[in-house]
N, CA, C and O atoms as a Tinker XYZ file with bonds, in Angstrom:
   448  protein
     1  N    -15.709000   23.961000   15.957000    73     2
     2  CA   -15.971000   23.408000   14.649000    64     1     3
     3  C    -15.193000   22.097000   14.507000    63     2     4     5
     4  O    -13.993000   22.116000   14.233000    81     3
     5  N    -15.855000   20.983000   14.687000    73     3     6
     6  CA   -15.181000   19.685000   14.599000    64     5     7
     7  C    -14.542000   19.457000   13.228000    63     6     8     9
     8  O    -15.147000   19.729000   12.191000    81     7
     9  N    -13.334000   18.963000   13.249000    73     7    10
    10  CA   -12.629000   18.640000   12.017000    64     9    11
    11  C    -11.755000   19.755000   11.476000    63    10    12    13
    12  O    -11.043000   19.552000   10.492000    81    11
    13  N    -11.790000   20.929000   12.092000    73    11    14
    14  CA   -11.000000   22.046000   11.585000    64    13    15
    15  C     -9.496000   21.767000   11.670000    63    14    16    17
    16  O     -8.745000   22.118000   10.761000    81    15
    17  N     -9.065000   21.139000   12.758000    73    15    18
    18  CA    -7.644000   20.821000   12.914000    64    17    19
    19  C     -7.173000   19.868000   11.813000    63    18    20    21
    20  O     -6.118000   20.076000   11.214000    81    19
    21  N     -7.954000   18.831000   11.553000    73    19    22
    22  CA    -7.612000   17.881000   10.492000    64    21    23
    23  C     -7.614000   18.568000    9.134000    63    22    24    25
    24  O     -6.737000   18.310000    8.309000    81    23
    25  N     -8.580000   19.431000    8.893000    73    23    26
    26  CA    -8.638000   20.160000    7.624000    64    25    27
    27  C     -7.409000   21.052000    7.451000    63    26    28    29
    28  O     -6.853000   21.139000    6.356000    81    27
    29  N     -6.991000   21.705000    8.518000    73    27    30
    30  CA    -5.793000   22.554000    8.450000    64    29    31
    31  C     -4.540000   21.721000    8.196000    63    30    32    33
    32  O     -3.663000   22.130000    7.435000    81    31
    33  N     -4.456000   20.561000    8.828000    73    31    34
    34  CA    -3.314000   19.672000    8.574000    64    33    35
    35  C     -3.269000   19.238000    7.112000    63    34    36    37
    36  O     -2.209000   19.250000    6.486000    81    35
    37  N     -4.417000   18.857000    6.579000    73    35    38
    38  CA    -4.469000   18.393000    5.186000    64    37    39
    39  C     -4.192000   19.534000    4.213000    63    38    40    41
    40  O     -3.529000   19.330000    3.196000    81    39
    41  N     -4.688000   20.721000    4.510000    73    39    42
    42  CA    -4.395000   21.882000    3.668000    64    41    43
    43  C     -2.900000   22.206000    3.694000    63    42    44    45
    44  O     -2.305000   22.494000    2.656000    81    43
    45  N     -2.305000   22.159000    4.872000    73    43    46
    46  CA    -0.873000   22.422000    5.001000    64    45    47
    47  C     -0.046000   21.353000    4.287000    63    46    48    49
    48  O      0.953000   21.667000    3.640000    81    47
    49  N     -0.459000   20.107000    4.403000    73    47    50
    50  CA     0.240000   19.022000    3.711000    64    49    51
    51  C      0.134000   19.190000    2.195000    63    50    52    53
    52  O      1.072000   18.876000    1.462000    81    51
    53  N     -0.998000   19.681000    1.738000    73    51    54
    54  CA    -1.162000   19.966000    0.304000    64    53    55
    55  C     -0.185000   21.044000   -0.137000    63    54    56    57
    56  O      0.415000   20.944000   -1.207000    81    55
    57  N     -0.026000   22.072000    0.685000    73    55    58
    58  CA     0.954000   23.119000    0.387000    64    57    59
    59  C      2.365000   22.561000    0.327000    63    58    60    61
    60  O      3.140000   22.930000   -0.555000    81    59
    61  N      2.706000   21.678000    1.254000    73    59    62
    62  CA     4.026000   21.040000    1.225000    64    61    63
    63  C      4.200000   20.210000   -0.040000    63    62    64    65
    64  O      5.258000   20.239000   -0.668000    81    63
    65  N      3.168000   19.478000   -0.406000    73    63    66
    66  CA     3.242000   18.644000   -1.608000    64    65    67
    67  C      3.420000   19.501000   -2.863000    63    66    68    69
    68  O      4.147000   19.116000   -3.779000    81    67
    69  N      2.764000   20.653000   -2.907000    73    67    70
    70  CA     2.925000   21.553000   -4.054000    64    69    71
    71  C      4.360000   22.089000   -4.131000    63    70    72    73
    72  O      4.947000   22.148000   -5.211000    81    71
    73  N      4.911000   22.474000   -2.994000    73    71    74
    74  CA     6.318000   22.907000   -2.967000    64    73    75
    75  C      7.252000   21.772000   -3.372000    63    74    76    77
    76  O      8.209000   21.968000   -4.121000    81    75
    77  N      6.951000   20.588000   -2.862000    73    75    78
    78  CA     7.758000   19.418000   -3.188000    64    77    79
    79  C      7.702000   19.130000   -4.690000    63    78    80    81
    80  O      8.729000   18.858000   -5.310000    81    79
    81  N      6.522000   19.188000   -5.262000    73    79    82
    82  CA     6.379000   18.932000   -6.696000    64    81    83
    83  C      7.095000   19.999000   -7.520000    63    82    84    85
    84  O      7.724000   19.690000   -8.531000    81    83
    85  N      6.999000   21.242000   -7.088000    73    83    86
    86  CA     7.628000   22.345000   -7.822000    64    85    87
    87  C      9.143000   22.221000   -7.847000    63    86    88    89
    88  O      9.769000   22.410000   -8.889000    81    87
    89  N      9.740000   21.900000   -6.680000    73    87    90
    90  CA    11.193000   21.857000   -6.576000    64    89    91
    91  C     11.769000   20.446000   -6.587000    63    90    92    93
    92  O     12.985000   20.271000   -6.502000    81    91
    93  N     10.905000   19.441000   -6.692000    73    91    94
    94  CA    11.327000   18.041000   -6.767000    64    93    95
    95  C     12.325000   17.684000   -5.668000    63    94    96    97
    96  O     13.449000   17.259000   -5.934000    81    95
    97  N     11.879000   17.871000   -4.421000    73    95    98
    98  CA    12.761000   17.686000   -3.276000    64    97    99
    99  C     12.694000   16.286000   -2.669000    63    98   100   101
   100  O     13.730000   15.704000   -2.344000    81    99
   101  N     11.493000   15.744000   -2.514000    73    99   102
   102  CA    11.362000   14.492000   -1.768000    64   101   103
   103  C     10.535000   13.471000   -2.546000    63   102   104   105
   104  O     11.089000   12.562000   -3.164000    81   103
   105  N      9.230000   13.618000   -2.518000    73   103   106
   106  CA     8.354000   12.609000   -3.136000    64   105   107
   107  C      8.292000   12.721000   -4.655000    63   106   108   109
   108  O      7.855000   11.780000   -5.316000    81   107
   109  N      8.712000   13.829000   -5.217000    73   107   110
   110  CA     8.747000   13.989000   -6.670000    64   109   111
   111  C     10.184000   13.959000   -7.170000    63   110   112   113
   112  O     10.496000   14.528000   -8.217000    81   111
   113  N     11.047000   13.301000   -6.427000    73   111   114
   114  CA    12.448000   13.184000   -6.827000    64   113   115
   115  C     12.750000   11.725000   -7.147000    63   114   116   117
   116  O     11.876000   10.860000   -7.091000    81   115
   117  N     14.009000   11.479000   -7.484000    73   115   118
   118  CA    14.414000   10.113000   -7.817000    64   117   119
   119  C     14.304000    9.175000   -6.613000    63   118   120   121
   120  O     14.141000    7.968000   -6.788000    81   119
   121  N     14.392000    9.713000   -5.399000    73   119   122
   122  CA    14.333000    8.893000   -4.191000    64   121   123
   123  C     12.962000    8.873000   -3.545000    63   122   124   125
   124  O     12.857000    8.817000   -2.320000    81   123
   125  N     11.913000    8.916000   -4.345000    73   123   126
   126  CA    10.555000    8.996000   -3.810000    64   125   127
   127  C     10.204000    7.789000   -2.944000    63   126   128   129
   128  O      9.558000    7.936000   -1.907000    81   127
   129  N     10.620000    6.614000   -3.360000    73   127   130
   130  CA    10.318000    5.403000   -2.587000    64   129   131
   131  C     10.974000    5.440000   -1.215000    63   130   132   133
   132  O     10.352000    5.101000   -0.208000    81   131
   133  N     12.239000    5.855000   -1.187000    73   131   134
   134  CA    12.942000    5.965000    0.092000    64   133   135
   135  C     12.301000    7.024000    0.976000    63   134   136   137
   136  O     12.215000    6.851000    2.192000    81   135
   137  N     11.854000    8.111000    0.376000    73   135   138
   138  CA    11.206000    9.176000    1.146000    64   137   139
   139  C      9.893000    8.682000    1.751000    63   138   140   141
   140  O      9.597000    8.971000    2.910000    81   139
   141  N      9.120000    7.951000    0.983000    73   139   142
   142  CA     7.852000    7.424000    1.499000    64   141   143
   143  C      8.100000    6.458000    2.655000    63   142   144   145
   144  O      7.368000    6.467000    3.645000    81   143
   145  N      9.124000    5.633000    2.529000    73   143   146
   146  CA     9.482000    4.714000    3.617000    64   145   147
   147  C      9.932000    5.498000    4.847000    63   146   148   149
   148  O      9.569000    5.150000    5.971000    81   147
   149  N     10.713000    6.547000    4.643000    73   147   150
   150  CA    11.177000    7.367000    5.766000    64   149   151
   151  C      9.999000    8.021000    6.483000    63   150   152   153
   152  O      9.970000    8.072000    7.713000    81   151
   153  N      9.033000    8.517000    5.723000    73   151   154
   154  CA     7.851000    9.133000    6.334000    64   153   155
   155  C      7.067000    8.077000    7.115000    63   154   156   157
   156  O      6.636000    8.334000    8.239000    81   155
   157  N      6.880000    6.902000    6.533000    73   155   158
   158  CA     6.136000    5.831000    7.204000    64   157   159
   159  C      6.858000    5.370000    8.472000    63   158   160   161
   160  O      6.226000    5.186000    9.513000    81   159
   161  N      8.166000    5.185000    8.389000    73   159   162
   162  CA     8.925000    4.749000    9.567000    64   161   163
   163  C      8.945000    5.821000   10.647000    63   162   164   165
   164  O      8.819000    5.510000   11.831000    81   163
   165  N      9.100000    7.068000   10.254000    73   163   166
   166  CA     9.075000    8.159000   11.224000    64   165   167
   167  C      7.732000    8.254000   11.918000    63   166   168   169
   168  O      7.659000    8.433000   13.134000    81   167
   169  N      6.675000    8.135000   11.140000    73   167   170
   170  CA     5.331000    8.183000   11.712000    64   169   171
   171  C      5.121000    7.014000   12.672000    63   170   172   173
   172  O      4.573000    7.198000   13.759000    81   171
   173  N      5.549000    5.820000   12.281000    73   171   174
   174  CA     5.413000    4.651000   13.157000    64   173   175
   175  C      6.219000    4.825000   14.446000    63   174   176   177
   176  O      5.746000    4.475000   15.528000    81   175
   177  N      7.431000    5.365000   14.330000    73   175   178
   178  CA     8.257000    5.609000   15.517000    64   177   179
   179  C      7.547000    6.563000   16.477000    63   178   180   181
   180  O      7.465000    6.295000   17.676000    81   179
   181  N      7.038000    7.666000   15.952000    73   179   182
   182  CA     6.389000    8.645000   16.819000    64   181   183
   183  C      5.058000    8.125000   17.371000    63   182   184   185
   184  O      4.663000    8.504000   18.474000    81   183
   185  N      4.366000    7.270000   16.628000    73   183   186
   186  CA     3.156000    6.640000   17.175000    64   185   187
   187  C      3.510000    5.707000   18.325000    63   186   188   189
   188  O      2.792000    5.648000   19.323000    81   187
   189  N      4.621000    4.975000   18.189000    73   187   190
   190  CA     5.077000    4.124000   19.291000    64   189   191
   191  C      5.454000    4.986000   20.502000    63   190   192   193
   192  O      5.164000    4.632000   21.645000    81   191
   193  N      6.098000    6.109000   20.233000    73   191   194
   194  CA     6.450000    7.051000   21.290000    64   193   195
   195  C      5.182000    7.537000   22.000000    63   194   196   197
   196  O      5.124000    7.595000   23.229000    81   195
   197  N      4.179000    7.882000   21.206000    73   195   198
   198  CA     2.895000    8.304000   21.776000    64   197   199
   199  C      2.276000    7.193000   22.615000    63   198   200   201
   200  O      1.741000    7.458000   23.691000    81   199
   201  N      2.343000    5.959000   22.137000    73   199   202
   202  CA     1.766000    4.833000   22.869000    64   201   203
   203  C      2.427000    4.677000   24.237000    63   202   204   205
   204  O      1.751000    4.418000   25.233000    81   203
   205  N      3.737000    4.836000   24.280000    73   203   206
   206  CA     4.446000    4.760000   25.562000    64   205   207
   207  C      4.024000    5.915000   26.463000    63   206   208   209
   208  O      3.773000    5.725000   27.654000    81   207
   209  N      3.947000    7.097000   25.894000    73   207   210
   210  CA     3.513000    8.257000   26.673000    64   209   211
   211  C      2.094000    8.121000   27.193000    63   210   212   213
   212  O      1.803000    8.514000   28.322000    81   211
   213  N      1.215000    7.570000   26.381000    73   211   214
   214  CA    -0.168000    7.360000   26.805000    64   213   215
   215  C     -0.227000    6.299000   27.898000    63   214   216   217
   216  O     -0.939000    6.467000   28.889000    81   215
   217  N      0.518000    5.206000   27.722000    73   215   218
   218  CA     0.515000    4.114000   28.700000    64   217   219
   219  C      1.062000    4.562000   30.053000    63   218   220   221
   220  O      0.613000    4.082000   31.093000    81   219
   221  N      2.023000    5.475000   30.044000    73   219   222
   222  CA     2.607000    5.949000   31.309000    64   221   223
   223  C      1.857000    7.144000   31.885000    63   222   224   225
   224  O      2.199000    7.626000   32.965000    81   223
   225  N      0.854000    7.621000   31.187000    73   223   226
   226  CA     0.056000    8.729000   31.678000    64   225   227
   227  C      0.643000   10.101000   31.406000    63   226   228   229
   228  O      0.136000   11.108000   31.900000    81   227
   229  N      1.712000   10.144000   30.618000    73   227   230
   230  CA     2.343000   11.425000   30.298000    64   229   231
   231  C      1.513000   12.180000   29.264000    63   230   232   233
   232  O      1.343000   13.395000   29.370000    81   231
   233  N      1.000000   11.475000   28.274000    73   231   234
   234  CA     0.205000   12.098000   27.219000    64   233   235
   235  C     -1.270000   11.817000   27.461000    63   234   236   237
   236  O     -1.667000   10.672000   27.677000    81   235
   237  N     -2.063000   12.852000   27.424000    73   235   238
   238  CA    -3.516000   12.704000   27.486000    64   237   239
   239  C     -4.124000   13.607000   26.427000    63   238   240   241
   240  O     -3.563000   14.646000   26.080000    81   239
   241  N     -5.259000   13.204000   25.928000    73   239   242
   242  CA    -5.943000   14.010000   24.914000    64   241   243
   243  C     -6.763000   15.075000   25.615000    63   242   244   245
   244  O     -7.584000   14.776000   26.482000    81   243
   245  N     -6.538000   16.296000   25.238000    73   243   246
   246  CA    -7.330000   17.385000   25.790000    64   245   247
   247  C     -8.664000   17.500000   25.077000    63   246   248   249
   248  O     -8.903000   16.850000   24.060000    81   247
   249  N     -9.504000   18.319000   25.615000    73   247   250
   250  CA   -10.796000   18.573000   24.980000    64   249   251
   251  C    -10.652000   19.771000   24.064000    63   250   252   253
   252  O    -10.268000   20.856000   24.501000    81   251
   253  N    -10.956000   19.575000   22.815000    73   251   254
   254  CA   -10.912000   20.656000   21.854000    64   253   255
   255  C    -12.078000   20.513000   20.891000    63   254   256   257
   256  O    -12.333000   19.417000   20.391000    81   255
   257  N    -12.775000   21.577000   20.628000    73   255   258
   258  CA   -13.866000   21.510000   19.662000    64   257   259
   259  C    -13.356000   21.393000   18.223000    63   258   260   261
   260  O    -14.149000   21.198000   17.302000    81   259
   261  N    -12.025000   21.511000   18.021000    73   259   262
   262  CA   -11.452000   21.437000   16.677000    64   261   263
   263  C    -11.184000   19.999000   16.227000    63   262   264   265
   264  O    -11.001000   19.741000   15.038000    81   263
   265  N    -11.162000   19.067000   17.179000    73   263   266
   266  CA   -10.931000   17.658000   16.848000    64   265   267
   267  C    -12.233000   17.019000   16.374000    63   266   268   269
   268  O    -13.327000   17.447000   16.742000    81   267
   269  N    -12.086000   15.984000   15.545000    73   267   270
   270  CA   -13.273000   15.264000   15.072000    64   269   271
   271  C    -13.978000   14.520000   16.199000    63   270   272   273
   272  O    -15.199000   14.360000   16.181000    81   271
   273  N    -13.205000   14.068000   17.174000    73   271   274
   274  CA   -13.785000   13.286000   18.259000    64   273   275
   275  C    -13.660000   11.794000   18.044000    63   274   276   277
   276  O    -14.185000   11.008000   18.833000    81   275
   277  N    -12.972000   11.389000   16.987000    73   275   278
   278  CA   -12.738000    9.965000   16.721000    64   277   279
   279  C    -11.379000    9.599000   17.287000    63   278   280   281
   280  O    -10.388000   10.282000   17.028000    81   279
   281  N    -11.331000    8.534000   18.050000    73   279   282
   282  CA   -10.076000    8.071000   18.638000    64   281   283
   283  C     -9.677000    6.734000   18.036000    63   282   284   285
   284  O    -10.506000    5.841000   17.861000    81   283
   285  N     -8.383000    6.613000   17.722000    73   283   286
   286  CA    -7.843000    5.337000   17.253000    64   285   287
   287  C     -7.576000    4.419000   18.441000    63   286   288   289
   288  O     -7.649000    3.195000   18.326000    81   287
   289  N     -7.269000    5.021000   19.567000    73   287   290
   290  CA    -7.062000    4.329000   20.839000    64   289   291
   291  C     -7.333000    5.370000   21.921000    63   290   292   293
   292  O     -7.593000    6.535000   21.621000    81   291
   293  N     -7.271000    4.949000   23.157000    73   291   294
   294  CA    -7.487000    5.893000   24.248000    64   293   295
   295  C     -6.450000    7.017000   24.161000    63   294   296   297
   296  O     -5.251000    6.752000   24.072000    81   295
   297  N     -6.902000    8.242000   24.187000    73   295   298
   298  CA    -6.049000    9.440000   24.141000    64   297   299
   299  C     -5.261000    9.569000   22.837000    63   298   300   301
   300  O     -4.265000   10.291000   22.793000    81   299
   301  N     -5.687000    8.887000   21.783000    73   299   302
   302  CA    -5.002000    8.982000   20.482000    64   301   303
   303  C     -6.024000    9.372000   19.405000    63   302   304   305
   304  O     -6.642000    8.508000   18.783000    81   303
   305  N     -6.190000   10.665000   19.196000    73   303   306
   306  CA    -7.169000   11.101000   18.186000    64   305   307
   307  C     -6.705000   10.754000   16.774000    63   306   308   309
   308  O     -5.512000   10.573000   16.529000    81   307
   309  N     -7.645000   10.666000   15.866000    73   307   310
   310  CA    -7.350000   10.312000   14.480000    64   309   311
   311  C     -6.419000   11.342000   13.835000    63   310   312   313
   312  O     -5.720000   11.021000   12.874000    81   311
   313  N     -6.400000   12.556000   14.343000    73   311   314
   314  CA    -5.538000   13.600000   13.790000    64   313   315
   315  C     -4.057000   13.364000   14.095000    63   314   316   317
   316  O     -3.194000   13.884000   13.388000    81   315
   317  N     -3.757000   12.592000   15.129000    73   315   318
   318  CA    -2.360000   12.422000   15.558000    64   317   319
   319  C     -1.467000   11.788000   14.486000    63   318   320   321
   320  O     -0.410000   12.348000   14.194000    81   319
   321  N     -1.836000   10.645000   13.882000    73   319   322
   322  CA    -0.957000   10.097000   12.844000    64   321   323
   323  C     -0.835000   11.019000   11.628000    63   322   324   325
   324  O      0.205000   11.042000   10.969000    81   323
   325  N     -1.888000   11.775000   11.332000    73   323   326
   326  CA    -1.812000   12.729000   10.218000    64   325   327
   327  C     -0.793000   13.811000   10.554000    63   326   328   329
   328  O      0.024000   14.181000    9.711000    81   327
   329  N     -0.840000   14.317000   11.782000    73   327   330
   330  CA     0.128000   15.322000   12.208000    64   329   331
   331  C      1.549000   14.762000   12.181000    63   330   332   333
   332  O      2.473000   15.441000   11.733000    81   331
   333  N      1.729000   13.542000   12.652000    73   331   334
   334  CA     3.067000   12.951000   12.696000    64   333   335
   335  C      3.621000   12.730000   11.286000    63   334   336   337
   336  O      4.805000   12.962000   11.044000    81   335
   337  N      2.781000   12.289000   10.364000    73   335   338
   338  CA     3.221000   12.135000    8.978000    64   337   339
   339  C      3.565000   13.495000    8.384000    63   338   340   341
   340  O      4.557000   13.623000    7.667000    81   339
   341  N      2.754000   14.513000    8.676000    73   339   342
   342  CA     3.033000   15.881000    8.229000    64   341   343
   343  C      4.384000   16.350000    8.762000    63   342   344   345
   344  O      5.183000   16.928000    8.025000    81   343
   345  N      4.630000   16.101000   10.032000    73   343   346
   346  CA     5.888000   16.502000   10.657000    64   345   347
   347  C      7.084000   15.820000    9.994000    63   346   348   349
   348  O      8.097000   16.468000    9.728000    81   347
   349  N      6.976000   14.533000    9.729000    73   347   350
   350  CA     8.060000   13.799000    9.067000    64   349   351
   351  C      8.279000   14.309000    7.645000    63   350   352   353
   352  O      9.421000   14.460000    7.212000    81   351
   353  N      7.206000   14.572000    6.925000    73   351   354
   354  CA     7.300000   15.093000    5.559000    64   353   355
   355  C      7.961000   16.468000    5.560000    63   354   356   357
   356  O      8.823000   16.750000    4.727000    81   355
   357  N      7.555000   17.312000    6.490000    73   355   358
   358  CA     8.151000   18.642000    6.604000    64   357   359
   359  C      9.647000   18.548000    6.890000    63   358   360   361
   360  O     10.440000   19.278000    6.295000    81   359
   361  N     10.034000   17.662000    7.791000    73   359   362
   362  CA    11.451000   17.495000    8.110000    64   361   363
   363  C     12.240000   17.046000    6.883000    63   362   364   365
   364  O     13.346000   17.530000    6.643000    81   363
   365  N     11.676000   16.126000    6.110000    73   363   366
   366  CA    12.360000   15.679000    4.888000    64   365   367
   367  C     12.458000   16.798000    3.859000    63   366   368   369
   368  O     13.477000   16.927000    3.180000    81   367
   369  N     11.424000   17.598000    3.740000    73   367   370
   370  CA    11.467000   18.720000    2.796000    64   369   371
   371  C     12.518000   19.745000    3.200000    63   370   372   373
   372  O     13.257000   20.241000    2.350000    81   371
   373  N     12.592000   20.062000    4.471000    73   371   374
   374  CA    13.612000   21.004000    4.941000    64   373   375
   375  C     15.002000   20.433000    4.698000    63   374   376   377
   376  O     15.898000   21.145000    4.245000    81   375
   377  N     15.182000   19.154000    4.996000    73   375   378
   378  CA    16.476000   18.516000    4.750000    64   377   379
   379  C     16.827000   18.551000    3.264000    63   378   380   381
   380  O     17.962000   18.851000    2.893000    81   379
   381  N     15.853000   18.246000    2.426000    73   379   382
   382  CA    16.089000   18.270000    0.982000    64   381   383
   383  C     16.446000   19.656000    0.478000    63   382   384   385
   384  O     17.340000   19.805000   -0.354000    81   383
   385  N     15.756000   20.663000    0.974000    73   383   386
   386  CA    16.026000   22.039000    0.547000    64   385   387
   387  C     17.402000   22.504000    1.013000    63   386   388   389
   388  O     18.138000   23.129000    0.249000    81   387
   389  N     17.750000   22.205000    2.252000    73   387   390
   390  CA    19.055000   22.604000    2.779000    64   389   391
   391  C     20.173000   21.863000    2.049000    63   390   392   393
   392  O     21.201000   22.455000    1.720000    81   391
   393  N     19.976000   20.584000    1.798000    73   391   394
   394  CA    20.990000   19.806000    1.073000    64   393   395
   395  C     21.198000   20.347000   -0.334000    63   394   396   397
   396  O     22.333000   20.465000   -0.798000    81   395
   397  N     20.108000   20.675000   -1.007000    73   395   398
   398  CA    20.222000   21.224000   -2.358000    64   397   399
   399  C     20.955000   22.566000   -2.326000    63   398   400   401
   400  O     21.800000   22.836000   -3.180000    81   399
   401  N     20.634000   23.389000   -1.355000    73   399   402
   402  CA    21.299000   24.699000   -1.233000    64   401   403
   403  C     22.792000   24.529000   -0.968000    63   402   404   405
   404  O     23.609000   25.237000   -1.556000    81   403
   405  N     23.148000   23.607000   -0.099000    73   403   406
   406  CA    24.557000   23.357000    0.199000    64   405   407
   407  C     25.289000   22.840000   -1.032000    63   406   408   409
   408  O     26.433000   23.221000   -1.282000    81   407
   409  N     24.641000   21.982000   -1.792000    73   407   410
   410  CA    25.265000   21.446000   -3.006000    64   409   411
   411  C     25.486000   22.554000   -4.028000    63   410   412   413
   412  O     26.549000   22.628000   -4.644000    81   411
   413  N     24.496000   23.409000   -4.209000    73   411   414
   414  CA    24.650000   24.523000   -5.159000    64   413   415
   415  C     25.758000   25.471000   -4.717000    63   414   416   417
   416  O     26.519000   25.964000   -5.549000    81   415
   417  N     25.854000   25.729000   -3.424000    73   415   418
   418  CA    26.907000   26.589000   -2.903000    64   417   419
   419  C     28.273000   25.951000   -3.119000    63   418   420   421
   420  O     29.231000   26.632000   -3.487000    81   419
   421  N     28.360000   24.633000   -2.889000    73   419   422
   422  CA    29.625000   23.929000   -3.077000    64   421   423
   423  C     30.062000   23.969000   -4.545000    63   422   424   425
   424  O     31.230000   24.214000   -4.844000    81   423
   425  N     29.128000   23.731000   -5.441000    73   423   426
   426  CA    29.432000   23.755000   -6.875000    64   425   427
   427  C     29.838000   25.158000   -7.311000    63   426   428   429
   428  O     30.784000   25.318000   -8.082000    81   427
   429  N     29.130000   26.175000   -6.823000    73   427   430
   430  CA    29.463000   27.554000   -7.167000    64   429   431
   431  C     30.854000   27.920000   -6.654000    63   430   432   433
   432  O     31.596000   28.624000   -7.339000    81   431
   433  N     31.212000   27.455000   -5.470000    73   431   434
   434  CA    32.528000   27.730000   -4.919000    64   433   435
   435  C     33.627000   27.036000   -5.727000    63   434   436   437
   436  O     34.705000   27.596000   -5.926000    81   435
   437  N     33.349000   25.818000   -6.188000    73   435   438
   438  CA    34.326000   25.098000   -7.004000    64   437   439
   439  C     34.526000   25.754000   -8.354000    63   438   440   441
   440  O     35.636000   25.744000   -8.886000    81   439
   441  N     33.477000   26.320000   -8.916000    73   439   442
   442  CA    33.553000   26.951000  -10.233000    64   441   443
   443  C     34.056000   28.381000  -10.185000    63   442   444   445
   444  O     34.336000   28.977000  -11.225000    81   443
   445  N     34.172000   28.931000   -8.995000    73   443   446
   446  CA    34.615000   30.325000   -8.873000    64   445   447
   447  C     36.126000   30.438000   -8.907000    63   446   448
   448  O     36.664000   31.542000   -8.816000    81   447
Protein backbone atom coordinates (compact mmCIF):
# COMPACT_ATOMS: atom_id res chain seq x y z
CA UNK A 1 0.00 0.00 0.00
CA UNK A 2 1.94 3.03 -1.24
CA UNK A 3 2.08 5.93 1.18
CA UNK A 4 1.35 3.92 4.33
CA UNK A 5 4.76 4.71 5.84
CA UNK A 6 4.28 8.45 5.28
CA UNK A 7 0.75 8.27 6.69
CA UNK A 8 2.04 6.51 9.81
CA UNK A 9 4.76 9.13 10.25
CA UNK A 10 2.23 11.96 9.95
CA UNK A 11 -0.20 10.24 12.33
CA UNK A 12 2.59 9.72 14.86
CA UNK A 13 3.73 13.33 14.49
CA UNK A 14 0.14 14.42 15.13
CA UNK A 15 0.17 12.39 18.34
CA UNK A 16 3.41 14.08 19.38
CA UNK A 17 1.95 17.49 18.61
CA UNK A 18 -1.13 16.71 20.73
CA UNK A 19 1.09 15.69 23.66
CA UNK A 20 3.20 18.78 23.11
CA UNK A 21 0.14 21.03 23.08
CA UNK A 22 -1.30 19.37 26.19
CA UNK A 23 1.87 19.70 28.27
CA UNK A 24 3.37 22.75 26.53
CA UNK A 25 6.80 21.16 26.18
CA UNK A 26 8.32 22.39 22.92
CA UNK A 27 6.35 24.06 20.13
CA UNK A 28 3.56 25.26 22.44
CA UNK A 29 5.96 26.72 24.98
CA UNK A 30 7.68 30.06 25.34
CA UNK A 31 10.66 28.75 23.32
CA UNK A 32 8.65 27.67 20.28
CA UNK A 33 10.82 29.62 17.84
CA UNK A 34 14.01 28.07 19.18
CA UNK A 35 12.42 24.62 19.05
CA UNK A 36 11.39 25.07 15.42
CA UNK A 37 14.94 26.16 14.55
CA UNK A 38 16.36 23.16 16.42
CA UNK A 39 14.07 20.79 14.50
CA UNK A 40 15.01 22.43 11.17
CA UNK A 41 18.74 22.36 11.94
CA UNK A 42 18.60 18.77 13.16
CA UNK A 43 16.72 17.70 10.07
CA UNK A 44 19.21 19.52 7.82
CA UNK A 45 22.14 17.91 9.65
CA UNK A 46 20.72 14.42 9.24
CA UNK A 47 19.87 15.08 5.58
CA UNK A 48 23.50 16.09 5.03
CA UNK A 49 24.52 12.90 6.84
CA UNK A 50 22.25 10.93 4.51
CA UNK A 51 23.75 12.68 1.48
CA UNK A 52 27.24 11.62 2.55
CA UNK A 53 26.05 8.08 3.17
CA UNK A 54 24.33 7.95 -0.21
CA UNK A 55 27.37 9.39 -2.01
CA UNK A 56 29.68 6.81 -0.41
CA UNK A 57 27.30 3.95 -1.14
CA UNK A 58 26.60 3.20 2.51
CA UNK A 59 22.91 4.15 2.31
CA UNK A 60 20.66 2.78 -0.39
CA UNK A 61 16.90 2.87 -0.68
CA UNK A 62 15.32 -0.52 -0.39
CA UNK A 63 12.22 -1.62 -2.20
CA UNK A 64 9.13 -1.31 -0.09
CA UNK A 65 5.51 -1.21 -1.16
CA UNK A 66 4.88 1.17 1.79
CA UNK A 67 6.85 4.05 0.23
CA UNK A 68 5.20 6.49 -2.15
CA UNK A 69 7.92 5.94 -4.72
CA UNK A 70 8.82 9.63 -5.00
CA UNK A 71 12.49 10.43 -4.58
CA UNK A 72 13.96 13.82 -3.70
CA UNK A 73 17.33 12.54 -4.92
CA UNK A 74 18.82 9.16 -5.73
CA UNK A 75 18.15 6.81 -2.78
CA UNK A 76 16.41 9.62 -0.84
CA UNK A 77 12.66 8.98 -0.62
CA UNK A 78 10.29 11.83 0.21
CA UNK A 79 9.55 10.11 3.53
CA UNK A 80 13.14 10.56 4.77
CA UNK A 81 13.02 14.28 5.70
CA UNK A 82 9.61 13.72 7.32
CA UNK A 83 11.09 10.91 9.41
CA UNK A 84 14.13 13.01 10.33
CA UNK A 85 11.96 15.94 11.41
CA UNK A 86 9.81 13.51 13.43
CA UNK A 87 12.93 12.12 15.08
CA UNK A 88 14.20 15.59 16.00
CA UNK A 89 10.78 16.61 17.35
CA UNK A 90 10.57 13.43 19.42
CA UNK A 91 14.04 14.05 20.86
CA UNK A 92 13.07 17.59 21.85
CA UNK A 93 9.85 16.38 23.45
CA UNK A 94 11.68 13.75 25.49
CA UNK A 95 14.25 16.34 26.54
CA UNK A 96 11.49 18.77 27.51
CA UNK A 97 9.62 16.15 29.52
CA UNK A 98 12.74 14.96 31.34
CA UNK A 99 13.83 18.53 32.08
CA UNK A 100 10.41 19.40 33.45
CA UNK A 101 10.41 16.28 35.63
CA UNK A 102 13.88 17.07 36.97
CA UNK A 103 12.84 20.65 37.75
CA UNK A 104 9.73 19.50 39.61
CA UNK A 105 11.79 16.99 41.58
CA UNK A 106 14.36 19.67 42.43
CA UNK A 107 11.67 22.10 43.59
CA UNK A 108 9.94 19.39 45.64
CA UNK A 109 13.25 18.49 47.29
CA UNK A 110 13.92 22.14 48.14
CA UNK A 111 10.46 22.56 49.66
CA UNK A 112 10.67 19.36 51.68
